Structures are given as structure tokens and as C-alpha cells.
C-alpha positions in Angstrom: -69.1 28.6 26.1 -68.9 26.6 22.9 -66.0 24.3 22.1 -64.7 22.6 18.9 -62.7 19.9 20.8 -63.5 16.3 20.2 -66.0 14.7 22.6 -63.4 12.2 23.9 -61.0 15.1 24.6 -63.6 16.8 26.7 -64.3 13.6 28.7 -60.7 13.3 29.6 -61.1 16.4 31.9 -63.7 14.4 34.0 -63.0 12.2 37.0 -63.7 8.5 37.0 -66.7 9.1 39.4 -68.1 11.7 37.0 -67.8 9.3 34.0 -69.5 6.5 35.9 -72.4 8.8 36.7 -72.8 9.7 33.0 -73.0 6.0 32.2 -75.4 5.4 35.0 -77.7 8.1 33.5 -77.7 6.1 30.2 -78.7 3.0 32.2 -75.4 1.3 31.1 -74.4 -1.7 33.1 -71.1 -3.6 33.9 -68.8 -0.5 34.2 -67.9 -0.7 37.8 -64.4 -2.0 37.2 -63.6 0.0 34.1 -60.6 2.2 33.9 -60.8 5.8 32.8 -60.1 5.2 29.2 -62.6 2.3 29.1 -65.2 4.5 30.6 -64.6 7.3 28.0 -64.9 4.7 25.2 -68.0 3.3 26.7 -69.6 6.7 27.0 -68.7 7.6 23.3 -70.1 4.4 22.0 -73.3 4.8 24.1 -73.9 8.4 22.9 -73.3 7.4 19.3 -75.7 4.4 19.5 -78.3 6.0 21.8 -78.5 9.6 20.8 -80.8 8.8 17.9 -83.3 7.1 20.3 -83.1 9.9 22.8 -83.5 12.9 20.5 -87.2 12.3 19.6 -88.0 12.6 23.4 -86.5 16.0 23.7 -88.3 19.3 23.5 -87.5 22.8 22.4 -86.0 23.7 25.8 -83.2 21.2 25.2 -82.5 22.4 21.6 -82.6 26.1 22.7 -79.8 25.3 25.3 -77.7 23.5 22.7 -78.1 26.2 20.0 -77.5 29.1 22.4 -74.5 27.3 23.9 -73.0 26.8 20.5 -73.1 30.6 20.1 -71.3 31.1 23.4 -74.5 31.9 25.5 -75.4 30.1 28.7 -79.2 29.9 29.2 -79.3 27.2 31.8 -81.1 29.4 34.3 -84.0 29.8 31.9 -84.4 26.1 31.4 -83.1 24.4 34.6 -84.7 21.0 34.1 -83.6 20.7 30.5 -80.1 21.8 31.4 -79.9 19.2 34.2 -81.0 16.4 31.9 -78.4 17.4 29.2 -75.6 17.5 31.8 -76.9 14.2 33.5 -76.6 12.4 30.1 -73.2 13.9 29.3 -74.3 15.7 26.2 -73.2 19.0 27.9 -70.1 18.8 30.0 -69.6 20.9 33.1 -66.5 21.0 35.3 -63.1 22.4 36.0 -61.0 22.8 32.9 -57.6 24.5 33.3 -58.5 25.6 36.8 -61.8 27.3 35.7 -65.5 26.1 35.8 -66.6 25.8 32.3 -69.6 24.5 30.3 -68.5 22.6 27.2 -70.2 21.4 24.1 -68.6 19.2 21.5 -69.1 19.9 17.8 -70.2 16.3 17.2 -73.1 16.7 19.7 -74.2 20.0 18.2 -74.2 18.6 14.7 -76.4 15.7 15.8 -78.9 18.1 17.5 -78.9 20.4 14.5 -79.5 17.7 11.9 -82.4 16.2 13.9 -83.9 19.7 14.4 -83.8 20.5 10.8 -85.6 17.2 9.9 -88.1 17.0 12.9 -89.3 20.4 13.8 -93.0 19.3 14.1 -92.1 16.4 16.5 -90.0 18.8 18.7 -92.9 21.3 18.7 -95.3 18.5 19.8 -93.0 17.4 22.6 -92.8 21.0 23.8 -96.6 21.4 23.8 -97.0 18.1 25.6 -94.6 19.3 28.3 -96.2 22.6 28.7 -99.7 21.0 28.9 -98.5 18.6 31.6 -97.0 21.4 33.7 -100.1 23.5 33.5 -102.3 20.5 34.4 -100.2 19.8 37.5 -100.2 23.5 38.5 -104.0 23.4 38.3 -105.0 19.9 39.4 -102.2 18.9 41.7 -102.7 15.1 40.8 -104.2 13.0 38.1 -103.9 9.5 36.7 -101.7 8.9 33.7 -104.8 7.7 31.8 -106.7 10.9 32.6 -103.8 13.0 31.4 -103.4 11.1 28.2 -107.2 11.4 27.5 -107.3 15.1 28.4 -104.4 15.9 26.0 -105.8 13.7 23.2 -109.1 15.7 23.4 -107.1 19.0 23.7 -105.0 18.1 20.6 -108.3 17.2 18.8 -107.2 13.6 18.3 -104.3 14.6 16.0 -101.9 12.2 17.8 -102.9 8.7 18.8 -103.3 8.0 22.5 -100.6 5.2 22.4 -98.1 7.8 21.1 -98.9 10.2 23.9 -98.6 7.4 26.5 -95.2 6.3 25.1 -93.8 9.8 25.3 -95.2 10.5 28.8 -92.2 9.1 30.9 -89.7 11.3 29.1 -92.1 14.3 29.4 -92.6 13.8 33.0 -88.8 13.5 33.5 -88.3 16.8 31.7 -91.0 18.5 33.6 -90.1 21.2 36.2 -93.1 20.5 38.5 -94.2 16.9 37.9 -93.3 13.4 39.0 -95.0 10.0 38.8 -95.8 7.2 41.2 -98.1 4.2 41.0 -99.7 5.3 37.7 -100.3 8.8 39.1 -98.8 12.1 37.9 -98.6 14.6 40.7 -97.0 17.8 41.9 -93.4 16.9 42.8 -93.7 18.1 46.3 -97.1 16.6 47.0 -96.4 13.6 49.4 -100.0 12.4 50.1 -101.0 12.4 46.4 -103.2 9.3 46.7 -105.2 11.0 49.5 -105.5 14.2 47.6 -106.8 12.3 44.5 -109.3 10.5 46.5 -110.6 13.7 48.1 -110.8 15.4 44.7 -112.6 12.5 43.2 -115.3 12.8 45.9 -116.1 16.5 45.2 -118.8 15.7 42.6 -120.3 19.2 43.0 -117.3 20.9 41.4 -116.4 20.4 37.8 -112.8 20.0 36.9 -111.8 23.1 35.0 -110.8 22.3 31.3 -107.6 23.7 29.9 -108.3 25.9 26.9 -105.7 26.8 24.2 -105.5 30.5 25.3 -104.8 29.4 28.9 -101.9 27.2 27.7 -100.6 30.1 25.5 -100.8 32.5 28.5 -99.0 29.9 30.7 -96.1 29.7 28.2 -95.8 33.5 27.5 -95.6 34.1 31.3 -92.5 31.7 31.5 -94.7 28.8 32.6 -96.1 30.5 35.6 -99.6 31.0 37.1 -98.2 33.5 39.6 -100.4 36.5 40.3 -98.8 40.0 40.2 -99.3 40.1 44.0 -96.3 37.7 44.3 -94.1 40.8 43.4 -95.4 42.6 46.4 -95.1 39.5 48.6 -91.5 39.1 47.4 -90.6 42.6 48.5 -92.1 42.0 51.9 -90.4 38.7 52.5 -87.1 40.0 51.1 -85.6 41.2 54.2 -86.3 38.0 56.0 -85.1 35.9 53.2 -81.9 38.1 52.7 -82.3 38.3 48.9 -81.9 34.5 48.6 -83.8 33.8 45.3 -83.8 30.0 45.9 -85.2 30.3 49.4 -87.8 32.7 48.2 -88.9 30.2 45.5 -89.0 27.5 48.1 -91.1 29.6 50.4 -93.6 30.5 47.7 -93.6 26.8 46.7 -94.5 25.9 50.2 -97.2 28.6 50.4 -98.8 27.3 47.1 -98.9 23.8 48.4 -100.5 24.8 51.7 -103.0 27.2 50.1 -103.9 24.8 47.2 -104.8 22.0 49.5 -106.2 21.7 52.9 -104.6 24.7 54.6 -105.6 28.2 55.1 -103.4 31.2 54.5 -103.4 31.8 58.3 -101.6 28.5 58.7 -98.9 29.7 56.3 -98.6 33.1 58.0 -98.1 31.4 61.4 -95.5 29.1 59.9 -93.7 31.8 58.1 -93.7 34.3 61.0 -92.5 31.6 63.4 -89.8 30.3 61.1 -88.4 33.8 60.4 -89.1 35.3 63.9 -91.4 38.0 62.6 -93.3 39.9 65.3 -94.3 43.1 63.4 -98.0 42.9 63.0 -98.1 45.4 60.1 -95.7 43.2 58.1 -98.0 40.2 58.6 -101.1 42.3 57.8 -99.6 43.5 54.5 -98.7 39.9 53.7 -102.2 38.6 54.5 -103.8 41.3 52.3 -101.8 40.0 49.3 -102.3 36.4 50.2 -106.1 36.9 50.2 -106.0 38.1 46.5 -103.6 35.3 45.6 -105.8 32.7 47.4 -108.9 33.8 45.7 -107.6 34.2 42.2 -105.2 31.2 41.7 -106.4 27.7 40.9 -106.8 25.4 43.8 -106.2 21.6 43.6 -109.0 21.0 46.0 -111.3 23.0 43.6 -110.3 20.8 40.7 -108.3 23.6 39.0 -110.8 26.4 39.6 -110.1 29.6 41.6 -112.4 30.4 44.5 -113.8 33.4 42.6 -114.9 31.2 39.8 -117.1 29.1 41.9 -119.9 31.7 41.8 -120.3 31.3 38.1 -119.9 27.6 38.3 -122.7 27.2 40.7 -124.9 30.0 39.3 -127.8 29.1 41.6 -130.3 31.4 43.3 -129.6 32.1 46.9 -132.1 30.3 49.1 -132.4 31.2 52.8 -131.7 28.2 54.9 -130.0 27.2 58.2 -127.3 29.5 59.5 -123.7 28.2 58.8 -121.7 28.0 62.0 -118.1 29.2 62.1 -116.7 25.7 62.5 -119.1 24.1 60.1 -117.8 22.9 56.6 -118.0 25.8 54.1 -121.0 25.5 51.8 -118.8 26.4 48.8 -117.5 22.8 48.9 -113.9 23.5 49.5 -113.7 21.2 52.4 -112.4 23.9 54.8 -114.2 25.2 57.9 -116.5 28.2 57.1 -114.4 30.5 59.3 -111.2 29.8 57.2 -113.0 30.1 53.8 -115.9 32.2 52.6 -116.6 33.9 56.0 -113.6 36.2 55.4 -114.8 37.0 51.8 
């Protein structure tokens, strides 16, 4: 819901702990012994002085949330990372007001966003493209260095924005991303724990070219709500549904786990074994139907270990005549270069 109340009036509905968390998100210091009215004053002063520095880092997702909220519409579920950031910063307030949970936006905050939007639409559009490009890169590659990403985007954007500008915006873009995090000058998938090992392994696969992101790929990624999901995921969702009891969050976590396993160093049989054991599935027909869909997904989605290529694309990448040679054993490394054993890779294709 939208609200015309003054920002300080809205903050009064918060607990001392909530107010301290807002100051913490702004990296404010020295507030530990503040009383409630002092915390409110500090937050208002911080917002007034810092909002102008924050706005250039925000993308269209943040502005869409603010503009829709001002019209009484809550679109948090469509832009969860952007909503989380706005709440964390105290620009959108969420809590129990008069016994009901409400989402509140002050008129002052809205006016600041609106004024910035009217004057800086090109900058907001650039931040949005940068975020989308980052999320697509991580979906495809799994891990890359910050310098690699800056150079890739610089080339993709045809040098229109200086590398230094991209580098300076990168921390905020990573923070606002739904699938990326950074550690030790690496950007990597947020659930990828052994990212340094993955990067080393990818770097050693010289025979596979890293797939370059094209404008039409990015456009498709955005139009499909930032998803590389194959249509087979709908079938998988139906089959998993009765075991996941309609829990959307659990389904997304399960699919996420499957993507990580299939994209790097695990076969789909590993995932099927883990899934059937976790949910006590003994019906072979269920597992067979799942396996059929997973084969299609596995073959057509980009793999981190294949540098953003799908397995079906490797044929065109190599484009070499077939030469009869030594027979490949079931337990030998697959000649396609995936790093898996032959029996768990191209043998089944």
C-alpha cells in the first residue's frame, strides 16, 4: 500500500532493533547507545544525505517497485532481490502497523525516486542491462574473475561505457543480483562453494571455447523473466509436486540443487539418487519419467564445465571429421571434453 505519512512518523512504528538494523545497512556507526528518537533522527539524516549517492546504483527493478507501490500495488515477488535491498535500507518500511502487516512508502522517498528517474533514465537503463548481463553470465559460466566480466561487458556494450565506470558500479550490481556473489576478486554463482576449483578446471579446458553472449541471448533471458529454464522444467515440476507438497520455495531450491549438480561435475543419475533418497521415492516409473526430462534439460541447458555451452552445441563447435581410433572404455574420460566418465556422458546419447 502507499502512504502519505511523513517518513519519521512511519519509523515510529518500528522497534529499536529494527531501527538499528536500518542504520547498519547504511554502514552508520556509533548508534549502539542511541534511544529510539535518536535512531529515527539518525536514519532520516542518513537517508537525506545518502540517498543521492545511492540512487545512481539502482536499476529499473527498484524503481518499478517504488512506482507500483505508490499506486497501491505490491510487486515484491517479481523483484525479490530489489525488494530486499529497499527494505534493508529502510526506503520501504515493512512491519506491524495497527495490528496488521503492511508495506509502507513515504511520499518523500517516492518524490526523490521520481525526480531522479525523470532526469536519469539512461543511467537507470544502463544499470539494468549491466545487472541482466551479470545474471546471464553467471547462469552460463558459473564463475569468472571481476576483470573478465568488466572486459566482456565492455566489448558487449561496444565500448560505450568506460571500463572504470563498469568496475565502480560492479559491487552494487552484484549486491542487487539474484544469483551472483563475489569473493577474492571472483564473481560466482551464489551457491557455488568451490568456485576457485571450478574456475581452475574451466581454465584448463582449452579445447572448448567460452560461449559469447549475444544481444539476442540477453533479450531472450530478460523476456523469459531472467531464466534459462527449459520447458521440461514444467513437466519436472508436475512430477515432483506430490513429493514437494506444492511448496514453491522447496521446488525452486530442488531445481537449484539439480542445476548446480548437472552444470558441474555430477551426472543426472547422481541427482536422481539424491532426490529419490531424500523424498523416499520407490516408484521406478516416476524416476524414469524424471530421467527422460532431465536428459533433455541436461543436453540443452548451458553447462559451467562446458564454458557456457550446451552439450548439444559441442558438435558444431568441434566440427571435425570422425576418425576411427581406439575404443573408449565406459570408465574412461569422455572424449567430448566434459571431464565426466564416458558412461555418464556421451554413452547415453
